[in-house]
C-alpha positions in Angstrom: -32.3 -3.4 -8.6 -32.2 0.2 -7.4 -30.5 2.1 -10.1 -29.4 6.2 -9.8 -27.2 8.1 -11.6 -25.2 10.7 -9.7 -24.7 14.4 -11.2 -21.5 15.6 -10.4 -22.2 18.9 -8.9 -20.8 20.8 -6.3 -21.8 19.2 -2.5 -21.9 20.9 0.5 -18.7 19.8 2.2 -19.9 17.5 5.4 -18.6 19.3 8.7 -15.3 17.3 9.8 -12.0 17.8 10.8 -8.6 16.3 9.4 -8.1 13.1 11.0 -4.8 11.8 12.7 -4.5 8.7 11.2 -3.0 5.5 13.1 -0.4 4.2 11.1 -0.1 0.4 12.5 0.9 -3.3 11.2 -1.0 -5.9 12.3 0.7 -9.5 13.6 -0.1 -10.9 10.7 2.1 -8.4 8.6 -0.6 -6.1 7.1 0.0 -2.4 7.2 -3.4 0.1 8.1 -4.6 3.2 8.5 -7.1 3.9 10.9 -9.3 6.9 12.1 -12.3 6.5 14.7 -13.4 5.2 17.4 -12.4 1.6 18.4 -16.2 1.0 18.9 -17.8 2.1 16.1 -18.9 0.0 13.3 -16.3 -1.2 11.1 -15.9 0.2 7.6 -12.7 -1.2 5.6 -11.5 0.3 2.2 -9.2 -1.4 -0.1 -7.5 -0.5 -2.6 -7.0 -1.4 -6.2 -3.8 -2.3 -8.2 -1.9 0.6 -8.2 -3.6 1.8 -4.9 -2.1 2.2 -1.1 -3.7 2.9 2.7 -3.4 6.2 1.5 -5.2 6.8 -0.8 -8.5 6.6 1.1 -7.8 9.1 3.2 -10.9 11.8 1.8 -12.7 8.6 3.1 -11.5 8.1 6.6 -11.7 11.8 6.7 -15.4 11.9 5.9 -16.7 8.3 7.9 -14.4 8.9 10.9 -16.9 10.5 13.1 -19.6 7.6 12.7 -17.6 4.6 12.1 -14.4 2.8 12.8 -12.5 3.7 9.5 -9.7 1.4 8.1 -8.0 1.3 5.0 -5.5 -1.6 4.3 -2.2 -1.8 2.2 -3.0 -4.8 0.5 0.1 -7.5 0.6 3.0 -6.1 -1.0 1.8 -2.8 -0.9 2.8 -0.3 1.5 4.8 -1.8 4.4 2.6 -4.8 4.2 4.2 -8.1 3.9 4.2 -9.7 0.5 2.3 -13.1 -0.1 4.7 -16.1 -0.8 2.7 -16.4 -4.2 -0.3 -13.9 -5.0 -3.4 -15.4 -6.3 -7.2 -14.1 -5.8 -7.8 -17.0 -3.0 -4.6 -16.2 -1.6 -5.8 -12.4 -1.5 -9.2 -13.0 0.2 -7.4 -15.4 2.9 -5.3 -12.4 3.8 -8.2 -10.5 3.9 -10.1 -12.8 6.0 -7.3 -13.3 8.3 -7.2 -9.2 8.7 -10.8 -9.1 9.4 -10.1 -11.7 12.4 -6.4 -10.1 13.7 -8.6 -6.8 14.2 -11.8 -8.2 15.8 -14.1 -6.7 13.5 -17.3 -8.0 13.3 -19.4 -7.8 10.9 -17.8 -4.9 8.9 -19.0 -3.0 5.7 -16.3 -3.9 2.9 -15.4 -0.9 0.5 -13.4 -2.6 -2.4 -12.1 -0.4 -5.6 -10.9 -2.2 -8.4 -8.9 -5.3 -7.7 -9.8 -4.8 -4.1 -13.5 -5.1 -5.3 -12.6 -8.6 -6.7 -10.8 -10.0 -3.5 -14.4 -8.7 -1.8 -16.2 -11.2 -4.0 -14.0 -14.0 -3.7 -14.4 -13.5 0.0 -17.9 -13.2 -0.3 -17.7 -16.4 -2.3 -15.5 -18.0 0.5 -17.1 -16.9 3.4 -20.6 -15.4 2.8 -21.0 -13.9 6.2 -17.9 -12.0 6.5 -19.6 -8.7 5.8 -22.9 -7.4 6.6 -22.8 -5.1 3.0 -20.4 -4.3 0.3 -19.4 -1.6 -1.3 -18.2 -2.8 -5.3 -16.5 0.5 -6.9 -15.5 0.0 -10.3 -14.5 -3.3 -10.4 -15.5 -6.4 -12.2 -17.1 -9.7 -11.8 -14.5 -11.3 -14.1 -11.0 -10.8 -15.7 -12.3 -9.1 -18.7 -13.3 -11.4 -21.6 -13.2 -15.2 -22.2 -11.4 -14.2 -25.5 -7.5 -15.8 -24.9 -6.7 -13.0 -27.5 -8.0 -10.1 -25.3 -6.4 -11.3 -21.9 -3.0 -11.6 -23.7 -3.7 -7.8 -24.9 -4.1 -6.7 -22.0 -1.4 -8.5 -20.0 1.0 -7.0 -22.7 0.0 -3.0 -22.1 -0.4 -3.6 -18.8 2.8 -5.4 -18.2 4.6 -4.7 -21.6 6.4 -1.0 -20.2 8.0 -2.9 -17.3 9.6 -5.6 -19.4 10.9 -2.8 -21.3 12.2 -1.8 -18.3 10.4 1.2 -17.5 9.8 1.6 -13.6 5.9 2.4 -11.9 7.5 5.8 -11.1 7.6 7.0 -14.9 4.7 5.4 -16.0 2.6 6.7 -12.8 1.8 10.0 -14.5 0.9 8.6 -17.7 -1.5 6.0 -16.4 -3.1 8.1 -13.9 -4.1 10.8 -17.1 -5.6 7.6 -18.7 -7.6 6.4 -16.0 -9.3 9.8 -14.9 -12.2 11.6 -16.1 -11.7 15.6 -16.7 -12.0 17.8 -14.3 -10.8 15.8 -11.5 -9.5 16.8 -8.3 -6.2 17.9 -8.5 -5.1 16.8 -5.3 -6.7 13.3 -5.5 -4.7 13.1 -9.1 -1.5 14.1 -7.0 -2.5 11.1 -4.3 -3.0 8.9 -7.1 0.3 9.3 -9.1 2.4 9.0 -5.7 0.6 6.0 -4.9 1.2 4.4 -8.4 4.8 5.4 -8.6 5.3 4.0 -5.3 3.9 0.5 -6.1 6.7 -1.7 -6.2 7.5 -2.9 -9.7 7.3 -6.8 -9.1 4.0 -6.0 -6.8 2.3 -4.2 -9.6 3.4 -7.3 -12.0 1.8 -10.0 -9.3 -1.0 -8.0 -8.9 -2.0 -8.0 -12.6 -1.1 -12.0 -12.6 -3.2 -12.6 -10.0 -6.2 -11.3 -12.2 -5.9 -14.2 -14.5 -8.8 -16.6 -14.7 -10.8 -14.6 -11.9 -14.5 -15.1 -12.8 -17.0 -14.6 -9.9 -20.2 -14.1 -12.3 -21.9 -17.1 -11.4 -21.6 -16.3 -7.4 -23.5 -13.2 -8.0 -26.2 -14.8 -7.3 -25.6 -16.1 -3.9 -24.5 -12.4 -2.7 -26.6 -12.4 0.5 -25.3 -9.0 1.7 -26.7 -5.8 0.9 -24.6 -4.5 -1.9 -23.9 -1.1 -3.5 -22.5 -1.3 -7.1 -20.6 2.0 -7.8 -19.9 3.0 -11.1 -18.1 6.1 -13.2 -19.6 6.8 -16.3 -16.6 7.5 -18.4 -14.2 4.5 -16.8 -12.6 2.7 -19.6 -11.3 0.0 -16.9 -15.1 -1.3 -15.5 -17.3 0.3 -17.8 -20.3 1.4 -16.2 -22.5 -0.8 -18.7 -20.5 -4.0 -17.1 -21.1 -2.6 -13.5 -24.8 -2.4 -14.3 -25.6 -6.1 -15.7 -23.0 -6.9 -12.4 -25.4 -5.3 -10.3 -28.1 -6.5 -11.9 -27.6 -10.5 -11.3 -26.9 -9.6 -7.0 -30.1 -10.0 -5.6 -31.5 -6.5 -4.0 -28.2 -4.8 -4.8 -28.3 -0.9 -5.5 -26.5 1.0 -8.5 -25.2 4.5 -8.4 -23.3 6.0 -11.7 -21.1 8.7 -10.8 -21.2 11.2 -13.9 -18.0 12.2 -15.5 -15.6 9.9 -13.2 -13.2 7.9 -14.3 -11.7 4.6 -12.5 -10.7 6.5 -10.0 -13.5 8.2 -8.5 -12.6 8.1 -4.9 -9.7 10.5 -6.0 -11.4 12.3 -8.6 -14.7 13.3 -7.2 -14.3 12.5 -3.2 -17.4 14.0 -2.3 -19.5 12.5 -4.5 -18.2 9.2 -3.6 -18.8 9.7 -0.4 -22.1 11.2 -0.5 -22.9 7.9 -2.4 -21.7 5.5 0.0 -23.2 7.5 3.0 -26.5 7.2 1.2 -26.1 3.5 0.8 -24.7 3.2 4.4 -27.4 5.0 5.8 -29.9 2.4 4.8 -28.3 -0.4 6.6 -30.1 -1.8 9.6 -28.9 -0.8 12.5 -26.8 1.7 11.1 -25.6 4.8 13.1 -27.2 8.4 13.3 -24.5 10.6 12.0 -22.7 12.4 14.6 -23.0 16.2 13.8 
């Protein structure tokens, strides 16, 4: 396992222009944003429990010059059709169907938080579904095996909804709790907006879907290049746990972004993009940057 700690320091911005995003709904009912050339290598971003496709605007802008950059709205989010029953298996099946519908051959999957869990479940079912993966601020299992911990987690996440509060009312405090200090203000505004527009029922279903999730034994069977990307101040997916995850994946790279909380792609978009780009450049057959 290669280990790297990346400091939160100013970085030179890559030469780019803001992309025109194409908002599409697939035949299977998945809405997504797309930027870049259709013939370019596919790079797919998968959001977390309170996110949305548009949470990856900064990544679509950055990578569209070299990749067919895509960000999906998970079923039930944005304009995506909800699933009849939300389970990790059903979400992984939806992702597999989405990849097939779009004709994506050998995509790189970048899964954040719950999106990273979906990627793990998909790889466990279909080991060659991706040519590489980025597991960003996620977990290989739903917390502790202790039932008391799980009950406390569910109560903390769902209790405010049970008390009659809406996601819109909870968004500001929830994002503040997840983010590290000095987070990008525009990114935090986008995070709050995505969370505020998450339907209460979708959020509840997504939280409950994580119960019983455990892919720890499957990590040793990951057969594609992997980057495990952590934030040093992330309390939802602590860096120490992510480093242990990386150690169990053959040949995985591990990067910890200094000062980042749970929303690194929005808190520190340049550092997040740089870490992902460095990983991509090391993949066989990866395109040279278009300058």
